[in-house]
VOGU-3710 file (C-alpha; in Angstrom, 3 decimals, decimal comma):
1> miydrpdris> 2,868/3,635/-21,833  3,691/0,473/-19,390  0,342/-1,438/-18,598  -0,282/-3,319/-15,279  -2,782/-5,866/-15,164  -2,207/-8,063/-11,921  -2,613/-11,620/-12,063  -3,751/-11,927/-8,538  -7,566/-12,887/-8,441  -9,379/-12,488/-5,061
11> prstaegipp> -9,846/-15,727/-3,112  -13,070/-14,490/-2,461  -14,670/-13,670/-5,691  -17,260/-16,101/-6,613  -18,557/-14,463/-10,034  -19,069/-16,274/-13,006  -15,896/-16,218/-14,859  -14,031/-15,711/-12,072  -12,576/-18,646/-10,480  -11,399/-18,394/-7,008
21> lekqsskllp> -7,839/-18,833/-6,222  -6,194/-20,272/-3,499  -6,009/-18,484/-0,329  -2,940/-15,485/-0,067  -0,014/-16,273/1,768  0,449/-15,162/5,232  2,982/-12,715/3,669  -0,078/-10,621/1,961  -1,050/-9,842/5,846  1,571/-7,258/6,611
31> giadrpaftv> 2,043/-6,779/10,238  2,637/-10,312/10,901  5,332/-10,786/8,745  8,590/-8,532/9,332  9,585/-8,152/5,754  7,605/-6,023/3,283  4,432/-7,667/1,797  5,645/-6,995/-1,778  8,781/-7,026/-4,219  7,940/-3,866/-5,936
41> seeekrtlim> 9,844/-4,156/-9,222  11,007/-0,980/-11,140  8,525/-1,866/-14,003  5,831/-1,431/-11,541  7,053/1,527/-10,686  6,455/3,154/-13,859  3,147/1,650/-14,253  0,527/4,570/-15,184  -2,508/2,549/-15,759  -3,414/-0,254/-13,509
51> avqgtfdtlf> -6,183/-3,026/-15,301  -7,969/-4,285/-12,773  -10,065/-7,332/-14,202  -13,686/-7,875/-12,518  -17,316/-9,114/-13,242  -20,077/-7,702/-11,709  -24,130/-7,634/-12,532  -25,919/-3,919/-13,418  -28,798/-3,886/-11,702  -31,938/-2,013/-12,991
61> twsyapgerv> -34,315/-1,254/-9,975  -37,858/-0,211/-11,896  -38,958/1,415/-8,138  -38,589/4,841/-7,801  -41,025/5,799/-4,999  -39,585/7,648/-1,760  -39,413/6,718/1,608  -38,101/3,253/1,387  -34,860/4,102/2,919  -35,423/7,450/4,236
71> piedlykkak> -31,665/7,775/6,181  -30,450/7,302/2,721  -32,262/9,742/0,943  -31,813/12,205/3,731  -27,830/11,712/3,043  -28,613/12,404/-0,661  -30,137/15,381/0,430  -27,358/16,649/2,359  -24,965/15,901/-0,326  -26,576/17,974/-3,008
81> tnqwdsdfdi> -26,687/20,873/-0,625  -23,059/20,468/0,500  -21,067/20,467/-2,854  -18,048/22,895/-2,481  -16,017/23,776/-5,679  -11,676/23,808/-5,043  -11,141/26,877/-7,598  -13,710/29,189/-5,472  -13,497/27,863/-2,097  -9,947/26,808/-1,295
91> dwsvggqiar> -7,055/29,789/-0,826  -4,530/28,425/-2,883  -2,701/31,530/-2,557  -1,496/30,207/0,398  2,127/29,497/0,183  5,222/28,230/2,129  4,125/24,079/2,368  7,704/22,744/1,742  9,350/24,838/3,941  6,684/23,702/6,808
101> arectdplnw> 7,199/19,730/5,703  11,196/20,694/6,098  10,980/22,031/9,206  11,726/19,135/11,802  9,578/20,238/14,638  6,454/20,161/12,024  3,854/18,445/13,714  2,483/16,196/10,775  6,179/14,634/10,784  5,127/12,397/14,088
111> fssanedifg> 2,607/10,469/10,928  5,835/8,440/9,440  8,519/9,448/12,295  10,099/7,363/15,314  13,334/8,139/17,053  14,793/5,063/17,119  17,771/3,885/15,679  18,597/5,120/12,023  16,024/7,715/13,083  17,716/8,543/15,866
121> rmnakersnf> 20,617/9,163/14,310  19,379/11,632/11,074  21,491/15,051/10,959  18,912/18,403/10,508  19,499/17,811/6,499  18,415/14,510/6,622  15,513/15,074/9,049  14,210/17,645/6,862  14,305/15,405/3,551  12,750/12,859/5,867
131> ghasiawtis> 10,130/15,508/6,960  9,372/16,587/3,082  9,214/13,186/1,790  7,115/11,720/4,648  4,118/14,506/4,026  4,381/14,308/0,294  4,022/10,209/0,918  1,055/10,514/3,423  -0,766/12,963/0,624  0,243/11,135/-2,154
141> qflhaeqgal> -1,564/7,807/-0,383  -4,312/9,893/0,166  -4,912/10,940/-3,274  -4,529/7,034/-4,937  -7,334/6,065/-2,324  -9,612/8,701/-3,738  -9,208/7,679/-6,767  -10,091/3,841/-5,821  -12,895/5,546/-3,637  -13,969/7,105/-7,472
151> scaaklvqta> -14,312/3,578/-9,234  -16,133/2,266/-6,246  -18,677/4,921/-5,878  -19,206/4,241/-9,875  -19,117/0,625/-9,420  -22,051/1,281/-6,467  -24,382/3,032/-9,001  -24,075/0,066/-11,033  -24,626/-2,725/-8,573  -26,372/-1,149/-5,752
161> pwvdakfyas> -30,198/-2,777/-6,006  -32,049/0,464/-4,552  -32,536/3,686/-6,284  -31,798/5,772/-3,409  -28,459/4,149/-2,904  -27,371/4,755/-6,571  -28,978/8,515/-6,014  -25,987/9,092/-3,256  -23,416/6,974/-4,679  -23,828/9,646/-7,855
171> tqvmdearhm> -22,777/12,021/-5,379  -19,860/10,226/-4,341  -18,571/9,891/-7,281  -18,374/13,840/-8,012  -16,951/13,787/-4,167  -14,342/11,855/-5,228  -13,168/13,285/-8,348  -12,748/16,739/-6,575  -10,760/15,043/-3,441  -8,460/13,835/-6,690
181> evfsrylrek> -8,464/17,199/-7,515  -7,370/19,178/-4,731  -4,779/16,765/-3,294  -3,115/16,237/-6,936  -2,853/19,793/-6,850  -1,255/20,400/-3,552  1,273/17,846/-4,410  2,139/19,011/-7,962  2,238/22,811/-6,961  2,837/23,031/-3,193
191> lewefpvnvh> 5,045/20,278/-2,085  6,509/19,073/-5,597  6,621/15,408/-4,626  4,270/12,710/-5,299  4,716/8,915/-4,490  3,412/5,934/-6,477  0,576/3,923/-4,924  1,190/1,711/-1,517  1,751/-2,070/-2,226  -0,708/-2,607/0,477
201> lksllsdivk> -3,420/0,124/-0,801  -2,883/-1,293/-4,613  -3,660/-4,635/-3,833  -6,659/-3,864/-1,498  -7,948/-1,472/-4,055  -7,490/-4,175/-6,691  -9,003/-6,943/-4,501  -12,715/-4,311/-3,790  -12,709/-3,780/-7,216  -12,623/-7,265/-8,796
211> dsrwdftflg> -15,201/-8,780/-6,471  -18,883/-9,182/-7,636  -20,369/-8,496/-4,741  -21,455/-4,893/-4,001  -21,632/-5,437/-0,100  -17,864/-6,016/-0,335  -17,850/-2,787/-2,548  -19,364/-1,122/0,784  -17,578/-2,821/3,692  -14,027/-2,745/1,782
221> mqivieglal> -14,376/0,753/0,692  -17,066/2,574/2,836  -16,367/1,211/5,782  -12,463/0,358/6,121  -10,723/2,553/3,119  -13,219/5,374/3,787  -13,029/4,930/7,755  -9,420/4,817/8,385  -9,121/8,179/6,186  -11,430/9,693/7,863
231> aafgcqynlt> -9,748/9,183/11,128  -6,147/10,037/9,768  -7,824/12,833/8,423  -9,005/13,998/11,951  -5,354/13,529/13,281  -4,061/15,581/10,138  -6,278/18,624/10,590  -5,461/19,103/14,339  -2,024/18,678/13,785  -1,189/20,757/10,349
241> tdpllkqitr> 0,324/24,182/10,755  -0,351/24,725/6,898  -3,748/26,953/6,345  -4,138/25,469/3,130  -3,857/21,725/3,941  -6,299/22,623/6,860  -8,960/23,852/4,694  -8,760/20,991/2,447  -8,788/18,937/5,007  -11,722/19,966/6,568
251> yvmadearhv> -13,721/20,102/3,251  -12,507/16,872/2,724  -13,352/15,312/6,238  -17,204/16,540/5,423  -17,739/14,413/2,230  -15,931/11,746/3,629  -18,197/11,529/7,175  -21,347/11,343/4,610  -19,664/8,258/2,551  -18,632/6,049/5,609
261> afgvlslrav> -22,186/6,702/6,811  -23,554/5,572/3,385  -21,806/2,461/3,995  -23,088/1,964/7,609  -26,840/2,779/6,936  -26,935/0,319/3,311  -25,282/-2,347/5,183  -27,274/-2,711/8,551  -30,458/-4,541/7,176  -28,374/-6,363/4,509
271> yaemsaselr> -26,246/-8,068/6,958  -29,102/-8,775/9,348  -30,665/-11,404/7,069  -27,240/-13,230/5,680  -26,269/-16,559/6,778  -23,747/-17,527/9,587  -21,005/-18,622/6,690  -21,871/-15,403/4,713  -21,318/-13,033/7,717  -17,708/-14,754/8,623
281> erqefcfdca> -16,871/-14,327/5,262  -17,199/-10,666/5,915  -15,844/-10,817/9,122  -12,928/-12,425/7,972  -12,494/-9,929/4,618  -12,871/-6,726/7,329  -10,288/-7,601/9,102  -7,881/-8,740/6,254  -8,670/-4,786/4,695  -8,098/-3,663/8,534
291> lrmrdrflaq> -4,450/-5,129/8,546  -3,742/-4,248/4,843  -4,678/0,019/5,484  -3,363/-0,200/8,767  0,342/-1,379/7,052  0,322/0,850/4,327  1,495/3,680/7,337  4,580/1,766/7,412  5,393/3,412/4,574  8,335/1,889/2,700
301> evwetlglpi> 7,765/3,838/-0,602  9,421/6,239/1,634  12,634/4,402/2,851  13,488/3,238/-0,264  13,102/6,760/-2,017  15,627/8,306/0,703  17,899/5,122/0,189  17,307/3,970/3,919  17,537/0,098/4,451  13,555/-0,723/3,731
311> dkcmeimmhs> 13,519/-4,108/6,105  15,097/-2,191/9,282  13,091/1,274/8,510  9,718/-1,332/8,558  10,623/-3,171/11,560  11,301/0,041/13,980  8,455/1,576/12,307  6,386/-1,439/13,487  7,731/-1,648/16,878  8,023/1,787/17,907
321> paqiefrkal> 5,428/3,186/20,546  4,410/6,267/19,261  3,872/4,287/15,870  2,129/1,556/17,682  -0,571/3,890/19,024  -1,062/6,171/16,139  -1,931/2,836/13,752  -4,352/1,979/16,612  -5,905/5,442/16,539  -6,782/4,864/12,973
331> fskivpnvkr> -9,291/2,195/13,732  -11,588/4,738/15,881  -13,714/4,919/13,037  -13,771/1,317/11,883  -14,490/-0,372/15,336  -17,376/1,412/16,039  -18,958/1,284/12,623  -18,500/-2,403/12,076  -19,708/-3,049/15,594  -23,190/-0,835/14,339
341> lglldfgdgw> -23,080/-3,446/11,379  -23,285/-6,494/13,544  -20,121/-8,104/12,534  -18,144/-7,401/15,592  -19,861/-9,615/17,658  -21,503/-11,897/15,156  -20,754/-15,827/15,750  -18,397/-16,513/18,302  -16,529/-13,301/18,420  -14,338/-14,154/15,956
351> lrtkfgelgv> -13,588/-10,165/14,727  -14,008/-8,804/18,426  -10,944/-11,099/19,566  -9,158/-10,155/16,257  -9,334/-6,496/16,681  -8,624/-7,303/20,726  -5,172/-8,731/19,036  -4,598/-5,487/17,582  -5,657/-3,779/20,638  -8,290/-1,304/19,474
361> lryedlsdts> -11,504/-2,614/20,883  -11,110/0,622/22,966  -12,892/2,819/20,344  -16,058/0,146/20,051  -18,445/2,422/21,828  -17,491/6,301/20,715  -20,598/6,962/18,140  -20,812/5,491/14,938  -20,395/7,525/12,047  -24,078/7,070/10,540
371> aeyaqmdldh> -25,039/9,201/13,793  -22,392/11,471/13,738  -22,166/12,664/10,162  -24,422/15,428/10,457  -21,722/16,933/12,976  -19,069/17,065/10,445  -20,592/18,748/7,573  -19,645/22,420/6,730  -21,985/24,123/8,666  -20,138/23,340/11,922
381> apwsviqykh> -16,628/23,575/10,880  -14,856/27,279/11,995  -15,199/30,165/9,272  -11,823/30,834/9,705  -10,988/27,791/8,433  -12,863/27,186/5,280  -14,191/31,111/4,597  -15,897/29,223/1,618  -17,255/31,643/-0,993  -19,164/29,512/-3,525
391> y> -22,467/30,064/-1,132
//
C-alpha cells in the first residue's frame, strides 16, 4: 500500500501546530498559466490513500434548545424525510452506458470536448474512445469530490458551534456516503473505467480539510465545491440520454441543493460580525477555490490517458469558446450564494472585480440556493425520472 502525505500546508492555516508557509506560487492558480498546475508522478498515480494532516478543535455545545436557527432546523427536517436508498430507488437494470458514451453525438461529450486542432482531426474510433474517457473522467471527479464532502461533513459535526448545525451535518455524512456508493457503482459496473482524482481537486480538498477554521470548511466545500457541482449536475441532468444517469443525477441534486443551502444559512450571520481583514481573507480563499474548481475541467488526466499532448490539449480547452462558456456556467450557483453572504461586494469590491474578470457576474441576480433548495427536492422531480420505490 502506498501512502501519500502531502507536504504542502495551506498558507491560511493558523491553528497551533500548523505553521503558515509562504503563499503558493502563481502556477497553483491554474487558468493564469498555460501549463498544468502540477506534475503528477507515477508514484502519486498509484496512491490509494492520501493522509492529510490537520488540527482543529472539536466543539461541544450544551445548548440543545430548538428555535435558535429555525432555517437550519427546517433543513434538518427536510433531510430526514428525503433519504433514499440506491439499492431500492435506482434502476440498475438499465444498460448501454458504454455504447452511449462512445457515441460521437452524445451530448455529454460536450462537457470535455472541443473542435479545434487535435480534436478536429480525430477519426471516428479516436472520437469514440475520447467520449468514453471523458464521461468516465467526469463521473470519477464527482466521485472523488463526494469523498471530500464526506470528510468535510464529518469535520463539521465536530467543529460547528451549534447543535442544529451538527444535526444537519450528520445527515450530510449519510448523503455523501450514498453519493459515493452510486457513482462508484456506476463507474465500476456501467462504464468500466475510473480515473484518478484531478490534481486541482486533490490540492483543494487537502487545503480545505487541513484548515482549522470551521467556516473555511463551509466556504470551500458547501459554497464553492458543492455549488459548482450543483451547476454541473444540472447540466448533466439536462444533457444525458442515459435514463440511469439521469435518475442518479436527479437524486443527488436534491441532496446537494440542501448541502449548499446549509452553507449559505450557516455563514450569513457569522460573516456579518467579522472584521475587514478576516472577510478579505475569505474573499481571496473563495476566489482561489473557484479557480481551482473551474480548471479541474481542463481534464489533463484524460489527455495523458489517451496519449495526447497534455499541454496542447489544455491550451485548446482553456481557449475554446465553447469550453469558456461552459466553465462560466459552472459559477451560476456560486456567484449568487457568495453575494448573499456579503462577500461579493465587501470592502472595495475585490471579489466582484475578480469574478468580473472571469465573466461570471451575469449570474449574481439569480436566486441563492437557500431560497431555491426546496424546489429541487424529490417532490418536484418528474416521476418518470426518479420512480422511487422506497417510500
